[in-house]
C-alpha positions in Angstrom: -0.1 0.1 0.5 1.0 3.6 -1.0 0.1 6.7 0.9 0.2 10.4 0.5 -0.8 12.8 3.1 -1.3 16.6 2.3 -2.9 19.9 3.4 -5.2 21.4 1.4 -7.4 25.0 1.5 -10.6 24.2 0.2 -12.0 26.8 -2.2 -15.6 27.3 0.1 -13.2 27.9 3.5 -10.2 29.6 2.2 -8.9 30.2 5.7 -9.1 26.6 6.8 -6.7 23.7 6.5 -7.7 20.2 5.8 -5.6 17.1 5.8 -5.8 14.9 2.8 -4.9 11.4 3.2 -4.6 9.3 0.1 -4.0 5.4 0.1 -4.0 2.8 -3.5 -2.1 -0.4 -4.8 0.4 -0.5 -7.0 -1.5 2.3 -9.4 -3.9 4.5 -8.7 -5.7 4.2 -12.1 -7.1 0.9 -10.0 -9.2 2.8 -7.3 -8.0 4.6 -3.9 -9.2 5.4 -0.6 -9.4 9.0 0.6 -10.0 10.8 4.1 -10.2 14.3 4.6 -9.8 15.5 7.9 -9.6 19.4 10.0 -8.2 17.8 13.0 -11.9 17.5 14.9 -13.8 15.7 12.1 -12.7 13.1 9.5 -14.7 12.1 6.2 -13.4 9.0 4.5 -14.7 7.5 0.6 -13.5 5.2 -2.0 -13.6 5.4 -5.5 -13.1 2.3 -7.8 -11.5 1.3 -11.2 -14.8 1.4 -12.4 -15.7 5.2 -12.0 -12.5 6.5 -12.8 -13.0 4.5 -16.5 -16.6 6.4 -16.4 -15.2 9.8 -15.1 -12.8 9.5 -17.8 -15.7 9.3 -20.3 -17.3 12.0 -18.9 -14.4 15.0 -19.4 -13.9 13.6 -22.7 -10.2 11.8 -22.0 -8.3 8.9 -22.5 -8.4 6.8 -19.9 -4.3 6.9 -18.9 -4.0 10.9 -19.5 -6.9 10.9 -17.2 -5.1 8.8 -14.5 -2.0 10.9 -14.8 -3.9 14.3 -14.4 -5.9 12.5 -11.5 -2.5 11.1 -10.1 -1.0 15.1 -10.2 -4.1 16.2 -8.5 -4.0 14.1 -5.3 -0.3 13.3 -5.0 1.6 16.5 -6.0 1.3 18.0 -2.4 2.4 22.1 -2.6 3.6 21.3 -6.3 -0.4 21.5 -7.5 -2.0 23.9 -5.5 -1.2 26.5 -8.5 -2.6 24.0 -11.0 -5.6 21.8 -9.1 -7.9 23.2 -6.4 -10.5 21.2 -4.3 -13.8 22.2 -2.8 -16.6 20.4 -1.0 -20.3 21.0 -0.1 -22.5 19.3 2.7 -26.2 18.1 1.1 -28.7 19.4 3.8 -30.6 16.1 3.1 -27.6 14.1 4.7 -26.0 16.0 7.1 -23.1 13.5 7.6 -22.3 13.3 3.6 -19.8 15.7 1.7 -19.8 15.8 -2.0 -15.9 16.0 -2.3 -14.8 17.6 -6.0 -11.0 18.2 -7.4 -10.5 21.0 -10.5 -7.9 21.9 -12.8 -7.1 25.1 -13.3 -6.5 26.6 -17.0 -5.9 30.4 -17.6 -9.3 31.6 -17.4 -11.6 28.4 -17.0 -11.3 25.4 -14.9 -12.6 21.8 -15.3 -13.8 19.1 -12.9 -11.4 16.0 -13.0 -14.0 14.2 -10.4 -16.0 14.1 -7.2 -17.0 11.8 -4.7 -18.9 11.5 -1.5 -17.3 11.4 1.6 -19.0 9.7 4.8 -18.2 10.8 8.4 -16.0 8.7 10.2 -17.4 7.9 13.7 -14.2 7.7 15.7 -12.3 10.3 14.3 -9.2 9.8 17.0 -8.3 6.8 15.1 -8.3 8.4 11.8 -6.4 11.6 13.2 -3.7 9.3 15.6 -3.0 7.2 11.9 -2.4 10.6 10.6 0.0 11.6 13.0 1.4 8.0 13.0 2.1 8.6 9.2 3.4 12.1 10.4 5.9 10.6 12.4 6.9 7.9 10.0 7.3 9.7 7.3 9.8 12.3 9.7 11.7 9.4 10.7 12.5 8.1 7.3 13.3 11.6 6.2 15.5 12.0 9.2 17.4 8.9 8.1 17.4 9.7 4.8 18.7 13.0 5.9 21.7 11.0 8.2 22.3 8.8 5.5 22.6 11.6 3.0 24.8 13.5 5.5 27.4 10.7 5.6 27.6 10.0 2.0 28.2 13.5 1.8 30.8 13.6 4.3 32.2 10.2 2.0 32.1 12.2 -0.8 33.8 15.2 1.0 37.0 13.1 2.3 36.6 11.1 -1.3 36.9 14.6 -2.7 39.5 15.9 -0.2 41.8 12.5 -0.9 41.1 13.0 -5.0 41.9 16.9 -4.8 45.3 15.6 -2.8 46.0 12.9 -5.6 45.2 15.5 -8.1 47.7 18.0 -6.8 50.7 15.4 -6.7 49.7 14.6 -10.2 49.7 18.3 -11.4 53.5 18.2 -9.3 54.7 14.9 -10.7 53.1 16.4 -14.3 55.3 19.7 -13.9 58.5 17.7 -13.2 58.1 15.3 -15.6 57.4 18.3 -18.0 60.7 19.8 -17.0 62.5 16.7 -17.5 61.4 15.9 -21.1 61.9 19.7 -21.7 65.6 19.9 -20.8 66.1 16.3 -22.6 64.3 18.1 -25.4 66.8 20.6 -25.2 69.5 18.5 -25.1 68.5 16.4 -28.2 67.5 19.3 -30.4 71.1 21.0 -29.3 72.6 17.6 -30.5 70.2 17.6 -33.8 71.4 21.5 -34.7 75.3 20.4 -34.0 74.5 17.4 -36.3 73.1 19.4 -39.1 75.8 22.2 -38.5 78.6 19.5 -39.0 76.6 18.1 -42.3 76.3 21.7 -43.4 79.4 22.2 -42.8 81.0 18.6 -44.6 78.4 19.6 -47.5 80.2 22.8 -48.0 83.6 21.5 -48.1 82.6 18.6 -50.3 81.0 20.9 -52.4 84.2 22.8 -52.5 86.4 20.2 -53.0 84.3 18.8 -56.0 84.4 22.4 -57.5 88.3 22.4 -57.3 88.0 19.3 -58.6 86.0 20.3 -61.9 88.3 22.9 -62.4 91.6 20.9 -61.9 89.8 18.7 -64.6 89.2 21.3 -67.0 92.4 23.0 -66.9 94.0 19.0 -67.1 91.9 18.7 -70.4 93.1 22.0 -71.6 96.5 21.6 -71.2 96.7 17.9 -72.6 94.6 19.5 -75.9 97.3 22.2 -76.1 100.1 19.3 -75.4 98.7 17.5 -78.2 98.3 19.8 -80.7 102.1 20.4 -80.0 103.4 16.9 -80.1 101.4 16.9 -83.2 103.2 20.0 -84.9 106.4 18.6 -83.8 106.0 15.9 -85.2 105.0 17.6 -88.7 108.3 19.4 -87.8 110.2 16.2 -87.3 108.8 14.7 -90.6 109.5 18.1 -92.5 113.2 18.2 -91.3 113.6 14.1 -91.9 112.1 15.0 -95.7 114.7 17.5 -96.5 117.7 16.5 -95.0 120.6 19.0 -94.0 123.0 19.6 -96.8 126.3 17.3 -96.3 129.4 19.3 -95.5 130.9 18.5 -99.0 127.7 19.8 -100.3 128.4 23.2 -98.3 131.8 23.4 -99.0 130.6 23.3 -103.1 128.1 26.0 -101.9 130.7 28.1 -100.8 133.2 27.8 -103.6 130.5 28.6 -105.9 129.2 32.0 -103.5 132.9 32.9 -103.6 133.6 32.6 -107.4 130.3 33.5 -108.7 129.0 37.5 -108.5 126.4 38.7 -106.0 123.8 38.1 -108.6 124.9 34.7 -109.1 124.2 33.8 -105.2 121.8 29.8 -105.2 119.4 29.8 -102.3 119.6 26.4 -101.2 116.7 26.5 -98.7 114.2 24.4 -99.7 110.7 25.5 -100.3 107.9 24.6 -97.7 105.1 26.0 -96.2 105.1 28.2 -93.1 105.0 26.5 -89.6 104.7 28.0 -86.0 107.6 28.9 -85.2 107.8 28.0 -81.2 108.2 24.3 -81.7 110.7 24.9 -84.8 112.8 26.8 -82.7 113.1 24.7 -79.7 113.9 21.9 -82.0 116.6 24.5 -83.8 118.3 25.0 -80.6 118.4 21.2 -79.8 120.3 20.6 -82.8 122.6 23.3 -82.2 123.1 21.7 -79.0 123.9 18.6 -80.4 126.3 19.9 -82.9 128.1 21.8 -80.2 128.2 18.9 -78.3 129.8 16.9 -81.4 132.4 19.5 -82.0 133.8 20.0 -78.9 133.9 16.1 -78.2 135.1 14.6 -81.7 136.4 11.2 -81.8 139.8 10.1 -82.4 140.7 9.6 -85.9 143.5 10.3 -88.4 144.9 13.1 -88.8 143.6 13.7 -92.6 140.2 12.5 -91.6 139.8 14.9 -88.7 140.9 17.4 -90.9 137.9 17.5 -92.8 135.6 17.2 -90.4 136.9 20.1 -88.7 136.8 21.7 -92.0 133.0 20.4 -92.5 132.3 21.5 -88.8 133.2 24.8 -89.9 131.6 25.3 -92.8 128.4 24.0 -91.2 128.7 26.8 -88.5 129.0 29.1 -91.3 126.1 28.4 -93.5 123.0 29.2 -91.4 120.0 26.4 -91.3 116.8 26.9 -93.0 115.1 27.4 -90.2 117.2 30.1 -88.9 117.1 31.8 -92.3 112.8 31.8 -91.9 114.0 33.4 -88.3 115.7 36.4 -89.7 112.2 37.4 -92.3 
């Protein structure tokens, strides 16, 4: 059984206070018992499930919705005063019977939810005791609930204090960990920067070495090209020298005799006719030939007296006659 006690102020007696006690099983839609007491007298009545269904039809509402409105009107207590009102009236023919009604208030109008007859209780003292006991029981329950909530509040406060302490420890540990990680990060970052600087320096040095190497290779290639052309020209000059051999000593002697005997207009040029060549390699070869001739003249081999005299005369004749290359140099 469920019970709900509340106080009301009837519309007919707004200054009076009445106590309304409602008792029902499982669901108020299956019926309920109602007791009305003013502190001296008591009236009681019962509403069955059929009567509830009949009243729902009278007000043109669905039964579930009507039961919901009925529950709000009879069990909400002080919260319902703004939306619901109660009233009763006495029947002149039946002085011991009250016509009790409950209505829902709207903005401008109100409509009747239901009504019932209440009969006076012959022994209101029992009803009053029951109401007092119910109030005491409710007070005890509320006190026990309050104590339980107080203990729960203390436990929660203790847990909150413990959690705050742990949170402060966690915050402190977090800050220490952040500082440690930051210090390690700084070390790692500096090391990375140092390695990056080293790599950049090595890259720049390697780039410079590669540039120097490329320059050296280009210079070497240029020298090789120049040396190749010079060697070829030297070979050309040597081949030309071989194709035009130097006149022998006897020929030089004959030439000298002819030059002395003939007049200046009869001078013969014994230099071979050939194309002009580059002068640098030829001069170099000419100097080598002069050096070789001087060395031979300075270190003659031992021979017979006639042969030595002829060789000396030939060398003297060769010195007096200019070589073809020297003739070209004079021009």
